[in-house]
C-alpha positions in Angstrom: 13.5 101.7 -17.5 10.1 100.2 -16.3 7.7 98.9 -18.9 5.0 101.5 -19.6 1.5 100.5 -20.4 -1.7 102.5 -21.2 -4.2 103.3 -18.5 -6.7 101.0 -20.3 -4.2 98.1 -20.0 -3.6 99.0 -16.4 -7.4 98.6 -15.8 -7.3 95.2 -17.4 -4.4 94.1 -15.1 -6.1 95.6 -12.1 -9.3 93.8 -12.7 -7.5 90.5 -13.1 -5.6 91.2 -9.9 -9.0 91.6 -8.1 -9.9 88.1 -9.4 -12.5 89.4 -11.9 -13.5 86.9 -14.6 -16.9 88.3 -15.7 -17.8 91.8 -16.9 -21.2 93.0 -18.1 -20.9 95.9 -20.5 -21.6 97.9 -23.6 -19.0 99.8 -25.7 -19.1 103.4 -26.9 -16.9 106.4 -27.8 -15.4 107.4 -24.5 -14.6 103.9 -23.3 -13.2 102.6 -26.6 -9.6 102.5 -25.6 -10.6 100.2 -22.7 -12.6 97.9 -25.0 -9.6 97.8 -27.3 -7.4 96.7 -24.4 -10.1 94.1 -23.5 -9.7 92.6 -26.9 -6.4 91.1 -25.9 -7.8 89.7 -22.6 -10.9 88.0 -23.9 -9.8 84.6 -22.7 -9.4 85.6 -19.1 -12.0 88.4 -18.8 -15.4 87.1 -20.1 -17.2 90.2 -21.3 -21.0 89.8 -21.6 -22.5 92.2 -24.2 -25.8 93.2 -22.8 -28.4 95.1 -24.8 -28.8 98.1 -22.5 -26.6 99.6 -19.7 -29.4 99.2 -17.1 -29.3 95.5 -18.0 -25.6 95.5 -17.3 -26.0 96.9 -13.7 -28.9 94.4 -12.9 -26.9 91.5 -14.4 -23.9 92.6 -12.2 -26.3 92.7 -9.2 -27.6 89.2 -9.9 -24.0 87.9 -10.3 -23.0 89.5 -7.0 -26.0 88.3 -5.0 -25.6 84.6 -5.8 -21.8 84.5 -5.8 -20.8 86.8 -3.0 -18.3 88.4 -5.4 -18.3 92.0 -6.7 -20.2 92.5 -10.0 -18.5 94.6 -12.6 -20.0 96.8 -15.4 -18.2 98.6 -18.2 -20.0 101.4 -20.0 -19.4 104.5 -22.0 -20.0 108.2 -21.0 -23.2 110.3 -21.2 -26.3 108.1 -21.9 -24.3 104.9 -21.3 -23.4 106.2 -17.8 -26.9 107.6 -17.0 -28.5 104.4 -18.0 -26.7 102.7 -15.1 -28.2 105.0 -12.5 -31.3 102.9 -11.6 -29.1 99.8 -11.1 -26.6 101.8 -8.9 -29.4 103.1 -6.7 -30.9 99.6 -6.5 -27.5 98.2 -5.4 -27.1 100.9 -2.8 -30.4 100.4 -1.0 -30.1 96.6 -1.2 -26.4 96.5 -0.1 -25.1 94.8 -3.3 -21.4 95.1 -4.2 -20.9 96.3 -7.8 -18.2 98.4 -9.5 -19.4 100.5 -12.4 -16.6 101.7 -14.7 -17.7 104.4 -17.1 -15.9 106.2 -19.8 -15.6 110.0 -19.6 -14.4 112.8 -21.9 -10.8 113.8 -21.7 -9.9 116.1 -18.8 -9.2 119.0 -21.2 -12.9 118.8 -22.2 -14.4 118.5 -18.7 -17.0 121.2 -18.1 -17.4 122.2 -21.7 -20.5 120.2 -22.4 -18.5 118.1 -24.8 -20.2 115.3 -26.8 -21.6 112.7 -24.3 -20.2 114.5 -21.3 -22.2 114.2 -18.0 -21.1 114.8 -14.4 -21.3 111.2 -13.4 -19.6 111.6 -10.0 -21.9 114.5 -9.1 -25.0 112.4 -10.1 -23.9 109.2 -8.3 -22.4 110.5 -5.1 -25.7 110.2 -3.2 -26.3 106.6 -4.4 -22.9 105.1 -4.0 -20.4 104.2 -1.3 -17.7 105.9 -3.3 -17.7 107.7 -6.6 -14.3 108.8 -8.2 -13.0 110.3 -11.4 -9.8 108.8 -12.7 -7.9 111.7 -14.5 -4.4 110.2 -14.7 -3.2 106.8 -15.9 -1.0 106.5 -12.9 -4.0 106.4 -10.6 -5.8 103.5 -12.2 -4.3 100.6 -10.1 -4.9 102.5 -6.8 -8.5 103.5 -7.8 -9.5 100.0 -8.8 -8.0 98.5 -5.7 -9.8 101.0 -3.5 -13.1 100.6 -5.4 -13.2 96.8 -4.8 -12.2 97.2 -1.2 -15.0 99.8 -0.5 -17.6 97.9 -2.5 -17.2 94.6 -0.7 -16.1 95.5 2.8 -18.4 96.2 5.7 -22.0 96.8 4.5 -21.5 96.2 0.7 -22.6 98.6 -2.0 -21.9 100.2 -5.4 -18.8 102.1 -6.4 -18.5 104.2 -9.6 -15.2 104.9 -11.4 -15.5 107.7 -14.0 -12.5 107.0 -16.3 -11.4 110.1 -18.3 -10.4 109.2 -21.9 -6.9 110.8 -21.7 -6.2 108.6 -18.6 -7.1 105.5 -20.7 -4.5 106.3 -23.4 -1.7 107.8 -21.4 1.2 105.6 -20.5 2.1 104.6 -16.9 4.1 102.0 -14.9 2.0 99.3 -13.3 2.4 97.4 -10.0 -0.4 95.2 -8.5 -2.0 97.3 -5.8 -3.8 96.2 -2.6 -6.0 98.5 -0.5 -7.2 97.3 2.8 -7.5 100.6 4.7 -9.2 103.9 3.9 -8.8 106.8 6.4 -12.0 107.6 8.3 -13.8 104.5 6.8 -14.5 101.9 9.4 -16.2 99.0 7.5 -16.8 96.8 10.6 -17.4 98.4 14.0 -15.5 96.8 16.9 -17.6 94.3 18.9 -18.5 95.7 22.3 -18.4 92.9 25.0 -20.9 94.9 27.1 -23.5 94.9 24.3 -22.9 91.2 23.8 -23.5 90.6 27.5 -26.7 92.8 27.6 -28.1 91.1 24.5 -27.6 87.6 26.0 -29.1 88.7 29.3 -32.2 90.0 27.6 -32.6 86.9 25.5 -32.1 84.6 28.5 -34.8 86.4 30.4 -37.3 86.4 27.5 -40.4 84.4 27.5 -41.5 85.3 24.0 -38.4 86.1 21.9 -38.8 86.6 18.1 -35.8 86.8 15.7 -36.1 88.9 12.5 -33.6 87.6 9.9 -32.4 90.0 7.3 -30.1 89.9 4.3 -27.1 90.8 6.5 -27.0 87.1 7.5 -26.4 86.1 3.9 -24.0 89.0 3.2 -22.0 88.0 6.3 -22.1 84.3 5.5 -23.5 83.8 9.0 -26.2 81.2 8.2 -24.7 78.5 10.5 -24.2 81.0 13.3 -27.9 82.1 12.9 -29.1 78.5 13.2 -27.0 77.8 16.3 -28.3 81.1 17.8 -32.0 80.4 17.3 -31.7 76.6 18.1 -29.9 77.0 21.4 -32.4 79.5 22.7 -35.4 77.9 21.0 -36.4 81.1 19.3 -38.9 81.4 16.4 -37.8 83.5 13.4 -39.3 85.4 10.6 -37.3 86.5 7.5 -37.4 89.7 5.5 -37.8 89.5 1.7 -34.1 89.6 1.1 -33.3 87.3 4.0 -35.7 84.5 3.0 -33.0 82.0 2.1 -30.8 82.6 5.1 -32.8 79.9 6.9 -34.2 76.9 5.0 -38.0 77.1 4.5 -38.6 73.8 6.3 -36.5 74.7 9.4 -38.9 74.1 12.3 -38.1 77.6 13.8 -38.7 79.4 10.5 -42.1 81.0 10.8 -42.1 82.6 7.4 -41.9 86.0 5.7 -42.2 89.4 7.4 -43.8 92.4 6.0 -46.7 93.8 4.0 -47.4 90.5 2.2 -45.7 88.3 4.7 -47.1 85.5 6.8 -49.7 86.2 9.5 -47.8 84.6 12.4 -44.5 86.5 12.4 -46.3 89.8 11.7 -49.0 89.5 14.4 -46.5 88.1 16.9 -44.2 91.0 16.3 -46.6 92.9 18.5 -46.9 90.2 21.1 -43.2 89.2 21.6 -41.3 90.5 24.7 -37.9 90.6 23.1 -37.5 91.4 19.4 -34.1 90.5 17.9 -33.3 92.0 14.5 -30.3 90.5 12.7 -28.8 92.3 9.7 -32.1 94.0 8.7 -33.0 97.7 8.6 -36.6 97.9 9.8 -37.8 98.9 6.4 -41.3 100.5 6.3 -42.6 97.4 4.3 -41.6 95.3 7.3 -42.7 97.6 10.2 -45.9 99.1 8.9 -47.0 102.0 11.1 -44.0 102.7 13.3 -46.1 104.2 16.1 -47.7 100.8 16.8 -44.6 98.6 16.0 -43.5 96.2 18.7 -44.1 98.8 21.5 -44.3 96.0 24.1 -40.9 94.5 23.3 -37.3 95.1 24.2 -35.4 95.6 20.9 -32.0 94.1 20.2 -30.5 95.1 16.8 -27.5 93.3 15.3 -26.0 95.4 12.5 -22.8 96.2 10.7 -23.9 99.7 9.9 -24.2 102.2 12.8 -26.4 104.4 10.7 -29.2 101.8 10.9 -29.3 101.8 14.7 -32.3 103.9 16.0 -33.0 105.1 12.4 -36.5 103.8 12.4 -37.0 101.8 15.5 -35.5 102.7 18.9 -33.3 99.9 20.2 -32.6 98.8 23.8 -29.3 97.0 22.9 -27.3 97.7 19.7 -24.9 94.9 18.8 -22.6 96.4 16.2 -20.2 94.3 14.2 -20.1 91.5 11.7 -23.0 89.2 12.6 -20.9 86.1 11.9 -18.9 87.1 15.0 -21.5 88.9 17.1 -24.1 86.1 16.8 -21.5 83.5 17.8 -20.4 85.6 20.8 -24.0 86.0 22.0 -24.8 82.4 21.4 -21.9 81.4 23.8 -23.6 83.3 26.6 -27.1 81.9 25.9 -28.8 79.3 28.2 -30.4 76.5 26.3 -34.1 77.1 26.3 -37.4 75.8 24.8 -40.2 78.3 24.3 -42.7 75.7 23.2 -45.8 77.5 24.2 -44.7 80.6 22.4 -43.7 78.6 19.3 -47.1 76.8 19.4 -48.9 80.2 19.4 -47.9 80.6 15.8 -50.0 77.6 14.8 -53.4 79.3 15.1 -52.3 82.0 12.6 -50.8 79.4 10.3 -54.1 77.5 10.3 -56.1 80.7 9.5 -53.7 81.7 6.7 -53.7 78.1 5.3 -57.5 78.0 5.2 -58.2 81.6 4.0 -55.2 82.3 1.8 -52.7 79.5 1.0 -55.1 76.6 0.2 -57.3 78.8 -2.2 -54.1 80.1 -3.9 -52.4 76.7 -4.3 -55.5 74.7 -5.0 -57.9 77.1 -6.7 -61.5 76.1 -7.4 -61.8 78.2 -10.6 -60.6 77.2 -14.0 -57.9 79.9 -14.2 -54.4 79.3 -13.1 -53.3 81.1 -9.9 -49.9 82.7 -9.6 -49.1 80.8 -6.4 -49.8 77.4 -7.9 -47.5 78.1 -10.8 -44.7 79.2 -8.4 -45.0 76.2 -6.1 -45.1 73.8 -9.0 -41.9 75.3 -10.4 -40.2 75.2 -7.0 -41.1 71.6 -6.4 -40.0 70.6 -10.0 -36.5 71.9 -9.0 -36.6 70.0 -5.7 -36.7 73.4 -4.0 -33.0 73.9 -4.9 -33.2 76.6 -7.6 -32.2 80.2 -7.3 -35.3 82.4 -7.4 -35.0 85.6 -9.2 -38.0 87.9 -9.4 -39.1 91.1 -11.0 -41.2 93.5 -9.0 -44.9 93.4 -8.3 -47.4 90.6 -7.6 -45.1 88.2 -9.3 -42.4 89.1 -6.7 -44.6 88.7 -3.7 -46.2 85.5 -4.9 -42.9 83.9 -5.8 -41.3 85.0 -2.6 -44.2 83.5 -0.6 -44.7 80.2 -2.5 -41.1 79.3 -3.6 -39.2 77.2 -1.1 -35.6 77.7 -0.2 -33.2 74.9 0.8 -29.8 76.6 0.0 -28.1 79.9 0.9 -28.2 82.9 -1.4 -31.3 81.6 -3.2 -33.3 84.8 -3.7 -32.4 87.7 -5.9 -35.0 90.4 -6.0 -35.2 94.2 -5.9 -36.2 95.0 -2.4 -35.7 98.6 -1.3 -36.0 100.3 -4.7 -38.7 98.0 -6.2 -37.3 98.2 -9.8 -39.5 96.8 -12.5 -37.3 95.4 -15.2 -34.8 94.0 -12.7 -35.7 90.3 -13.1 -34.6 89.4 -16.6 -31.0 90.9 -16.5 -30.5 89.9 -12.9 -31.3 86.3 -13.8 -28.7 86.4 -16.6 -26.1 87.6 -14.1 -27.1 84.8 -11.7 -26.4 82.1 -14.3 -22.8 83.5 -14.6 -22.4 83.9 -10.8 -23.6 80.4 -10.0 -23.4 78.3 -13.2 -24.0 75.0 -11.5 -27.5 76.0 -10.2 -30.9 76.3 -11.9 -32.0 79.9 -12.1 -35.7 80.6 -12.3 -37.0 84.1 -12.9 -40.6 85.0 -12.3 -41.9 88.1 -14.1 -45.1 89.9 -14.8 -46.1 91.1 -18.2 -45.2 94.7 -17.1 -41.7 94.0 -15.8 -40.7 91.7 -18.6 -41.3 94.4 -21.1 -39.2 96.9 -19.3 -35.9 95.1 -20.2 -37.2 92.8 -22.9 -34.2 93.6 -25.0 -32.0 91.4 -22.7 -33.6 88.4 -24.5 -30.9 89.2 -27.0 -28.2 88.7 -24.4 -29.8 85.4 -23.4 -29.8 84.3 -27.1 -26.2 85.2 -27.7 -24.9 83.7 -24.4 -27.3 80.8 -24.5 -27.7 81.7 -20.8 -29.8 78.9 -19.2 -32.4 81.2 -17.7 -35.7 79.6 -16.9 -38.2 82.4 -17.5 -41.7 82.1 -16.0 -44.0 84.9 -17.2 -47.1 85.2 -15.0 -49.3 87.0 -17.5 -52.5 88.6 -16.2 -52.8 91.4 -18.7 -52.5 93.9 -15.9 -50.0 95.9 -14.0 -51.1 93.6 -11.2 -49.8 95.2 -8.1 -51.1 98.7 -8.9 -54.4 97.2 -10.1 -54.7 95.4 -6.7 -54.2 98.7 -4.8 -56.7 100.4 -7.2 -59.2 97.6 -6.4 -58.7 97.9 -2.6 -58.1 101.6 -2.1 -59.2 103.5 -5.2 -62.7 102.1 -5.8 -61.7 99.8 -8.6 -60.8 102.7 -10.8 -58.3 100.9 -13.0 -56.4 103.9 -14.3 -53.9 102.7 -16.9 -53.3 99.3 -15.4 -54.9 97.1 -18.1 -52.0 95.9 -20.3 -52.2 95.1 -24.0 -49.6 92.4 -24.6 -47.6 91.2 -27.6 -47.4 87.5 -28.5 -44.6 86.3 -26.3 -44.3 83.0 -28.2 -43.4 85.0 -31.3 -40.9 87.1 -29.4 -39.2 84.0 -27.9 -39.1 82.5 -31.4 -37.5 85.6 -32.8 -34.7 85.2 -30.2 -34.5 81.4 -30.9 -35.6 80.6 -27.3 -37.8 77.6 -26.8 -41.1 78.6 -25.3 -44.5 77.2 -24.2 -47.8 79.0 -23.3 -50.1 77.3 -20.8 -53.7 78.3 -19.9 -54.8 75.2 -18.0 -53.8 73.2 -15.0 -53.6 70.0 -17.1 -50.8 71.6 -19.3 -48.8 73.1 -16.4 -46.8 70.1 -15.1 -45.8 68.9 -18.5 -44.7 72.4 -19.6 -42.6 72.8 -16.4 -41.0 69.4 -16.9 -40.1 70.5 -20.5 -38.7 73.7 -19.2 -36.5 72.0 -16.6 -35.4 69.3 -19.1 -34.4 71.9 -21.8 -30.7 72.6 -22.0 -30.3 76.4 -22.0 -33.0 79.1 -21.8 -36.8 78.6 -21.8 -39.8 80.9 -21.6 -42.9 79.5 -19.9 -45.9 81.9 -20.2 -48.5 81.0 -17.7 -51.8 82.8 -18.4 -53.0 83.4 -14.9 -56.2 84.7 -13.3 -56.5 88.4 -14.4 -57.6 89.8 -11.1 -55.7 87.6 -8.6 -54.6 89.3 -5.4 -51.6 88.8 -3.1 -52.8 88.2 0.4 -52.5 88.6 3.3 -51.7 92.3 3.2 -51.0 95.1 5.7 -52.8 98.1 4.3 -50.5 101.1 3.7 -50.2 103.1 6.9 -51.6 100.2 8.9 -50.1 98.4 11.9 -48.0 95.3 11.3 -50.6 93.1 13.1 -53.6 94.4 11.1 -53.4 92.1 8.1 -56.2 91.9 5.6 -57.0 88.3 4.5 -59.2 89.2 1.6 -59.5 91.9 -1.0 
């Protein structure tokens, strides 16, 4: 007779079979049999006890984004499960592979409003790639194998497994299970040779081609293919927020960041190019601005793995479906070597204007107060531009994205599509586990830090080497900037009364330093980098600093404001 094990033990073996070594979680009633099974696997499965389930999902996201592996969360039913919703939605819109395993009441209690019962599958179906309730122990191995396959194949995303308590304690046989096919699910569309030919033909005939680099390049590990593609045809490129580290900052063809707070050149030239080539990006409204005026003069080529993105926002002339690692290489083979020097030089005038009006005043301010940008650039240079940048959401996010420099792949972890305040701190914790050999720097505002401040406890317990940089301006800065620009400076509930962060860091036994002047900054950054383990650097920055340039909401991509 085969050896029978509990469903909870089957879960442990299934996770190990998937190569999982790190889990972020929080125990509770309906998941207790699983945590009991985990007790015997503590050496192989490193469970990180977070302080809130939202923190678990963001930590799993940070882990996944830097490592390329699937992030795993383990939580209980009811409030434990509902606390993960924000992170699941965030992972969905930003294509991050995570698997959330939540406890659930026993099947005989389903639908009775039992203690801590909530319809997790019903709640998460619209924000997951797959959401499934495990009701029998014998289904565990199959469900886990399918969950990991769905989460990481094709366009990655979150999967939820709702694990009924009876299935955790029932006995079953176990055999390692592999899933590499799901009926009616086509993760990678087949490459169409005709689309490849048409794309190459359009590019070969272009005088002013512009490449838009999205996170798909990072997700598809196509960084080398991208470089070969733009270098052969001599094409300038701009990067989306999530695609910023797909191309090194100092690459001569990298013209900077696209979007609302991006660089002048790539935004203005979007409406001047003759062929626009989007690679692994989804034409988000923050990138396009007003769609009616977006790149109307250009032929559009869209490389994407997800057919649902084609023609969703921007009508394409050639859709190149497939994995961009393969499709870029296929198109590159058909490209003629070219040098669009005059076109590339046309970016210089915009770079000079932005340098004079925006960048120089931000990096070398004349006032006494520290600017956000100068703090970011100083931290980046202190890490030799090799650190992983994690950000929260708001002005801190835009400033750090703009002024940090990227020299390695998978170096930016930020909440793009959902814009989740509170993302930064737990995501940075996850990143230290996903890439333990790299320095992880997280930039946060005083608003976002307080949204998941409790994760300082996780940092304390794990001694996670997170370098926390708090850009403290005593405001909810991004909303305040909009209020200044579009609401007549009516600062409705954006001034922020702050606690003493030095005392908070001290309570968690985390070394910390507060700086208010330029003279103190370099020394404090050196101390932070030299400190083994976590460190909190609070930079008291100009209270009413603004992120510029900016495309006003509803404005055209080439109508960028240079001053507030």
